[in-house]
N, C-alpha and C positions, 0 to 999 in steps of 0.2 A: 451174522450181520454186524455192521459197525455200531459201536456204542454211541457215537456222536451222530445224531440224525440230522444235523444241519445239512442243507443242500449246498454243495461246494463244487465250483468250477474254476479251473485255471486254464485260460485260453491264451496260448503263447503265439504271438504274431509271426515269429520266426527267430532264427538264431542257430548257430552251429553247435553241435554236440560233441565235438572232439573226436569224431570218427577218423579212422585211417583211410586215406584216399588210395586210388589205384597206383599212384606214383610213390606210395610209401610214406607220404607226409601226413601228419595229423592236422586236422582242422582245429581252430581254437575251440575252447569249451566256453560257450557264452551263456548257457542256460542255467548256470549254477544257482543263482538266487531263486529262480522259479522252481527248480528241483527241490531245493531245501524247504521252500514254503509248501510245496505239495506234500512232502513228508511230514512237516509240522502239522498240517491240517488233519492228519489222521489221528493225532494224539498219541501215537505209538513211536517207540524208539526204533524198532525194526519192523516196519509194516510190510504187508504183502503187496507186491507190485505186479499187476497183470498188464501185459503189453499186447496190443492188437495188430498194428501194421496192416490193417485191411485196406488201406489206401495204396498199398504196393501191389503191382500187377502179378508178380510171380512168387512162388513159395521160397525160392532162393533169396529173393530180395527181402522178403519178410524175415527170413532166418538171419540174414546179415544185419538187418536193422535191430533185431532183438539182441544180438550179441553186443552191438554198440550201446544199447540202453542198459543191458545187464552190467557192462563195464562201469556205468555210472551208478545205477541204483544198488547193485550188489557190492561191487568192489570198492566204490567210494563211500557209500552210505549204509551198507549192511542190510539192505532190504532182501527179502526172499522174493525171487523173480520167477514168473511163469509166462508162457506165451500161448495165447489162443489164436490159432491160425484160421484163415478164411475157410479152409476146407472142413473145419470142425464145427462150423455154424449150423450144420444140419443135424448135429448130435445134441439133442436137448438136454440129456442127462449130464453130458460133459460140460456144456455151457453152464448149467445150474451149479455144478460143483466148483467150477473155476471162478465164477462171479461171486458166489457166496464166500469163497476163500479170500477174495481180494479185499484190500483196503483202498487201493489206488487202481483206477482203470485209465490207461494212457494210450491214446491213438497217435501214431506218427504222421509225418507229412507225406503228401502224394496226391492221388487222384480222388478228390472229394466226390465227384459225380458218381463214379462206379461204386465207391464205398457206400454211399447212402443208398443206392439202388440195391446193393447186396444186403444191407441191413434190413431194408423194408421187405425184400423178397423172403428173407429167412425169419422175419419176426424179431430179429436181434435188436431192432430199434426200441421195441417195447421192453426188452430185458434191460437195456441201458437206462431207460427212464425209471424203471423199478429200482435199479442200483443207485441212481442219483437220489431218488426219494428215500432210499434206505440209509443214506449218509456216506456212500462211497465218494472218494475224491475223483471227479471226472475231469480229465485234463488231456492236453496234447498240444501239438505244434502245427501250425498251418492248416492242413486238412483236419487234423486232430483238434484244432481250435474252432474252425468253421462249423463243425458238425453240431455243436451244442446250441446254435442260434436258430432263429426263425429262417433267416436267409443268409447268403454269403456271396462274396465275389470269389470266383474260382478260376484257376488256370488249368483245369482238368483236360480241356481240349488240346492245349499246348503240350501237356505231358503225353497225351495219347497219340496226337497226330502231327505235332511239330510247332515250332515257334510262330509260324505264320497264322495260326489259329487265334481267335479272339478270346479275351477274358469274358466270362459269362456270369450271370446271376442265377442262383438256384435256391430251391427250398432245402432246408436241412431238418434237424430233429425238433426244433422249436421249444427247447427247454427254456430259453431266454429270448424275449423279443429283441429285435435289432438285426441289422444287416452287418455281419462281421466281415472285415477286410484284413487279411494277413499281408505281411510284406508291403505295407503301404508306402514305404520309401522306394520301392522298385518302380521303374518306368511304367506308366500307364494305369497304375492302380487307383490313384486319386481321381483321374479323369473317368475311369470306369465306374467308380462308386457314385460320382456325380450324375452320370447317365442312368445308372440303375435306380437311384432314388427318385427319379422323375416319375416312375411308375410303381413305386413301392411306398407303403405307409410306414415303413420302419425308419428308425434313426440309424445312420451309418456309424459304425464303431470300428475305426481303422487303427491297427496296431503295426508299428514298424518292426523290423528285426530288433531283437533284444528288448521287446516290450510284451508284457502279458497283462490281460485283464483278469483279475481275481474277483470272484463273486461268491459271497457267503450269505445265503438266505437273501435278505433284501438290502444288502450292503455291497459296495464294490471299492476297489482301489487298483492302481497300476503297480506292477513290479517291473523294474527296469534293470538292465545290466550294461556293461561297457560295449558300446556299438562302434567303437573307433575303427574296427576292421572294415566296417561298411561305410566309413567316412561320414557318420552322422552322430548326433546325440539321440538316444532312444526317445520315442514319443508316441502318444496316442491322440487320435482326433475324433471328435463328434461332428456329424454333419447331417443336414437335411434341407429340404426346400420349404420355404415359407412365403406364400403369396407371390410366387414367381421369382423369388430371390434365393440363391443358394448360400447357405450359412455354414461356416466351418470354424471350429475353434479347437485349440489344444485342450486335452483333458488334464486336469490337475494330477501331477504325479507324486504328490506327497504320500506319506505312509498311512495317513488317516483314512479309515473307512468312511464312505459317504453314502447317502441314500440312493439305491439303485433307480428308484422312480425318477429322480432328477436327471440321471444320465440318459434314461430312455424317453424323457419328455422332450417335446419340441419347444424348448425354452433355452435359447442360446446364452442366457445370462446366468444359468445355474452353475 
């Protein structure tokens, strides 16, 4: 078990990880500041990195994703890397050994809806909560950021059935209150969260590409990186409805940790 029992989450709203595309060209590597902070949170120089990729539909896709992440966490930063595949979630002894070995548990981007369904069917959702409470660094991007919150905005139907499908709201693991929204700089995301919050008691926490929400116990801050590839400056938004009025403001992106209860409260002035 991790020696540092603080509860730690790094939820990355989006960003490219330097993977090689089918045309042989590499994407930019935009998540460096987030990856370095994830490693720092373990308190170890060469921590154990456990990758999930359960948001990917096929074993081949999971393997390719792991190779990309191994290139970052092993080759760049010297972590020891292992991969827990979806098919192994029915092997309780294997899960126990892998999770206990890990210092970092990282879920990638993809289909949040089917991923959460798989975790709840296999009981892996409970294992993840125990890992978080034991002090593991729980983290990920997009679907791997959505999962830690009470609710999220998801493009799972678009991933599975095509771009003509709507964005949806869904329940996730509920480690942290809030409705998490990844890629909020993408078309339709801010409109979607505005609609979702009409019937939700949560506060909307929207992160653009190249923005992560870092939560350590009862404190939070944003981590940002260069988002010029996306034509924006990285940002996070807090939003909610108050007496029939929709309120939205940018979240302070200074390096200083602030009280989490202020972020999650319906007080636009905090």
